[in-house]
N, C-alpha and C positions, 0 to 999 in steps of 0.2 A: 685067295682073294687080296688085292691090293688094299692097304691101309690107306686112307687119305689122311695123312699125318701132318702133313708140311704147310703148303699155302693155303690158307682159307679162300672159300670162293668169293668172288667180288658181287656185292650184292647193293651197290649204290644205285638210287633212282637217276633217272636223267635230269631232273631238275636240280638245281644247284644245292649243295648241301655240303656242310663242314663234316669230314670224316673223323669220328673220334680215332802102197803107192808105190810108186816106183819113183821115189826121190833119191837124189843123190845126197848122201850123208857125209859130214864131215865132223871131227871134233870141234868143241866149241873153243872160242879163243877169245881175246880181248875185242871188245866191242868196236874200237878203232881200226881193226885190221881190214883193210880194204879187200883183201883177199876172201874175206868169210862169204858164205853163202847169205842170201838175204833174210832168211825166215828161221826163227828159233823153233825147235820142236823137242819134243820127249818122247821116249820109248822104255818101255819096262812093264814091271807088273806091281799092282798094290792088292793087298788083302784086306777084305772088309769084314768087321765082327760086329753084328747087330746084337743088342740085348735090349729086349723090351722088359717093361717093369711086371708085367705079368708072367714073364718067362717063357710064354708061348710064343714061338716064332723065331728065338734065338738061332743063330746061323752064323756061317762063315762061307765067303766066297772070295776067289782070288781071280782078277781081271787083269788082262793085257791090254795095255794103253800105246796107242799110235797118236800122238798128239802135235797138231801144228798150230802156232801162234796166230791169233785171232786179234787184229786190232780194229775191227768193223763195228765192234758192239761192247766198247769200254765201259760204257755206262752200268753194263751189269756186274762190274766188279771195281769200284771206284778205289780200292784200297790195293788191287793187285798190281804188282809192277810188271808182270807179264800175263797175258791171258791167253788160253789154247781152247780150240775145239778138238776133241779126242774122240777118234775111234775106239770103242772098248768091246773085247770079246770075252768069253768066259774060259777059264783055265782049269780050275778045279775048285772041289767044295760042294756047296749046295747050289744047283743051277738056278733054282727059283728064290734063293735068299732075298736078292735086292728087289726083285719084282713085288714083294709084299707093300711097299712102301713107295707112295706116289712122290715122284721127284729125285729118287735114286737111280743111277745110271742104268740104261737097258744096252744099246747098242751104240749111243753116243753120250758125252759128256763135256759139260764146260767146266775147265780148271783154271786154275791160277794160282800164283804165289806173289807174297809181298809182305814186307815187315816182320818176316820170319814165320808167317802164316799160311796154310795150304787151304785154298777156298775151291767149292765143288757145287755142281746143281747138274741134274740129269734132265730138266725139262726145258723147252724153247722159251727165251725172252724171260727167264727168271734169275733174279740177282743171285749171285754165288754167296755159300754162306761158308764160314771158316769151319774147317774139320780137322784141326790138327797144327802142328809145327813143322817146318821146312828147315833142314839143313842143307847148305848149298856149298860145293867147291867148284873147281874148275870144270869139272866132267860129270857130276851127277847131282841130283836132288834127293835128299831122303826124308820121306814124309812119315810122321810118328804123331801118335797122341789120338786124342778123341774130341769129339762135339757132341752136343745136343740136338738131334734133329727136330725133336718136339718133346712136350713133358712125359712122354711116356716112352721114349727111346733114345739110348745112347749109341752112338757109334764109334768104333776105333778102325782107323785106316792107317797101315804101314807099308813101307816097302822103298824100292829104290828105282830111280827113272833115270836113264842116261839123257844128258843135254847134248842136242845134236843142233846142227845147221843143215836145211834143206833148201833145194830149189823149189819154193813152192809161193804161192800167192797168200800172202798174210792178211789180205782183205778179203779173202773169200769170195771174190766175184762180185765185191761191192765197189770198186775202184770206179770213179765217174770216166766217162768219157771226155774227149778233148773239146766236143761241143755237144751239146743236147739237141736231142731230135726233137723234143717238145718245144725248143727256142728258149729255154731257161737262162738267165744271165749265168756267166762264169767268170767269177771274181778270181779264182786260182789262188786262194790265200796260203799262207806257210802252214806247215804240218801244225795240227793241233794236237797239244800235249797234256790238256786237262785245263781246269777241274771238269769232273764229269758229273756234275749235279748244278743244276740251274741255281746260281746265285745273282751274282752283278753283271755277268757275261753268258751270252748263249753259248750252251754247249753244242759242240759240233756233233754231226751223225750222219749216217749214211743209210738211205733208203730207195726202194725202187718207187718210180713214177708210173702216171698212166701210159706212158709210151713204153715202159717195161725197163727202163734203163736205171742203172744206179745214180742217186743223186745225192750230192755233199749239201749240208745245210749252210755251210760257211761261203758257198758260191754265192748266195745272196746277199751278202755283205758287199755290196759293189756301190756304195754310197747312198742307198735308198734305206728308208724305214722298213722294218720287217715286222708283219703281224702273224704270230704263231697261233694256229687254230687247232686244238686237240679235240676231235670229233670223232662220234660212233656212227656207224651206219643207221642202226636202229634206235635213232634217238630224235625226238621230235624238235627239240631246241636247237640240235645240231643241224637240222635239215632247214629250219628257218634262217640260222644265220647262213648258211651256204645260198639260199634262196635270195637274200640281200646283198649278198658280197658284191655281185657285178656293179650293183648302185653305187656302193662304197667306194671302190674303184674309180669309177667315172667322176664321182663327186671330189675325190681327191686329185686327180688328172686336171680337172677344171681349176682347183686352187693352186696349180702348179707343184704339188707335193709328190714326190716318187715314193711309193709304196708297194712293196712285194707282199702277198700273202701266200702263204702255204698251209695246207692242211695234213695234219698228221691222224691218218684215220685208223681207227680199230673196227672190230666187226660190232659190238654192242657193248653198253654201259658196264654189263656184268662180266665181260671177258676184255679187260683193258690191257691185256698183253697179248692178244690175239692178232695176228697179222693177217690182214684181208687179202685175197688173190688180186691179180693185177686186174681181172676184168671188173672187179668191184670197184676198182679206182676209175677205170674209164667210164663205169655207169654213173659214179657221183659226179664226175665232171660234165658228162653229157646231159645228166637230168638236171643240174642246177645251172648250166650254162657257164661254167667255169673255164677261164683261160689260164688257171693258176695252177701250180703244183698241187697234186693230191698225192701224198706219200704214204706207203703202207708202213705203219708204224712198227718197230721191232722192240717193244718194251722202253722206248725212250721217255713216252708222255708219263708212263707210270713210275718208272724208277729216277730218271733224271729230273723230272718235273715234278710229279705228285708227292712221291715217297720224302724228298727232303724238305719239302713245304709242310708235310704233315709232321715230321719228327720238330721241325722248329716251333711247332705250334704246341709241343709238349705231348705228341703222340706216343703211343707205346708200339715200340718196333714188334713187326709179327702181326699187328692187327689192322694194319692200313689196308683198306678194301678199293680204294680208289678214288679219283676225283669226280666231283660233279661235273657233267659234260653239256654243252662244250666247256673248254677250258682255255683261256687265251691270254697272251701278254704281247707287249709292244717293244721291239728292240730298236735301238738307235742306228743309223748308218755306221756307227764304229763298232757296233756289237755289244753294245750296254744295254742290259734290260731296263727299260723306262720305266714299266710298269712297277708300283710298290709292291704289289702282290699278284698271285696268279689268279685271275678272275674266273668265277665259275659260274656257269649259266649265261643266258644270252636274253636282252631286252632289245637293243638295237645297236647298229655299228656306230652310232652318235657317239658312244662312250669311248670308242677305239679312236675315232677320229680327234675327241677332246684331248685325249691323252698325247697324241701326236702333235697337236698344235700347241699344248701347253709346254711340251719340251721343245718346241722350236722357239716359242717366246721367250724361254728362259735361258736360251743361249746367247 
């Protein structure tokens, strides 16, 4: 039986509230070497030791790793210098060991390293947690040490992984096309290097839209204002905000103000890290008459937007359950976050228009 020990279920109401391979491998070399293959990779084995406070279920398992660099979801590990998506397979030990705990790796795992630490998580769209130390040389990463997965479980992870270069896609299918089928703007900005938490600047991100294509957020920074709307399908205030959106856009156009609105959509308020399918995106756009991007969120709204806000207000790490939805903020044409806070809940688009017009008047 799986022990649900790690991430708490998200229990926010919809109304606004404040939350208390067949790759070609080469040896790694200098990053400035033009002959290197484009994508970093790791290969090797790590041994996991689980120790429960009650002593029941203690076990050991060794897993094999084939990991490929992943630059498409960096907000899941802001402290990582390099982040990877790994295929994992059982080698020896207790085959059922890690399946006892929700969030430990099964067949895939997100891993990363930075500032001497090793980070890991085995669940989709969840932020990686530190689980030990990393020693790095020119060819290998040595992982050692321990971390607390919860207040009733300690984990030790150890082993050595070879550092490789492979001819693979470090965006994992999330690179945007040259032009968007849906007709979105394409600013083609320079590569974004962080930060990966919303503060003064819009954090970049990559998501699928209602046309089924990968979309980059910073492509909308083409000299227009941007409104980011983080909404859930099963959320009545979110639906009201979507219903009123076309009238807001028409009003802004009459005033000669260029505004892009995009919706980052999750399934419901209690599952703010769950990515909706493409047909849900299309249905949302159709049902509310939207001609703007409806994007399948990939944990961006929860981790890059909501979590840093929660921590800045004195929240306790590990206890954040999500934002009150819809949550929205305004971004200036140069990518500056205009809103003084992340707004939670919806009354009317008039407050959005007011923020934009106040910013324009102050320039």
